[in-house]
Every structure is written in structure tokens, then in C-alpha cells.
Phi, psi and omega in degrees: 000142176236129179241123179246124178230123178302139183300319182295319178298320175304310180297319182297318184273327189247354180106153186294344183270348190293317183291313175300325180296311180297320177296320181290324179291319184261016167080034177229150175287148179302139176063026183263022179109188185300145176247117182252124177234134181241120179218153173299141182285139177291157182301322180298323179292317178296318178297315180295324178298319176297322178297323178290318183292331184251028179307122181271359187271165177227161173066215184299326178301318180298313179299314178298317177301311183292323178295317180291324177292325177295319175297318178297317178299317177299319177299313179298319180294316178298314180299316182296313180295315183291327177293318178293321180296324181291335178277345184283136173291146180265000000 
């Protein structure tokens, strides 16, 4: 799974400190281009991925369902990465 979040969107939704904080944790200078982080997916992320793949809805309801699941996935991914980063020694 690949999750791409624009740095400006991260700052808009999560606060101006999130991008520099993530880059400092994962070893990159702030605003130095894309940040790629690879981690095993948490069980909640895997479960949500299955929900997305097996969406039973059609038409506009399907689009709304998938957009809401995408937002949920982004939230879980950010939470998963920041929780792992907090446990890493600096």
C-alpha cells in the first residue's frame, strides 16, 4: 500500500510542526522533497484495506464510502507512523 500526502495538506490538517517533526524522526531535512517511509501495516490498516477492496456499494454511495475510508486510512497511517516514531530512540 502506498499513501501519498502532500506536505502542505499535512500542515493544513495536522499543524505546521508535523512535517518537520516527521522529517527529523525519519532522518530528512524539512521541505527537502518527498519523504518515503516503509513500515509493516498495522492490523487496523489491513482490515480497512479489506473493507475498501470489498466495498458493496454502487454509484454515488460507493464514492462517498471510498472517500471516507480513504480519510480513515490516512488517519490510521499517520497515527501508526507517529506512534512508531515516538518509540524509536533518537
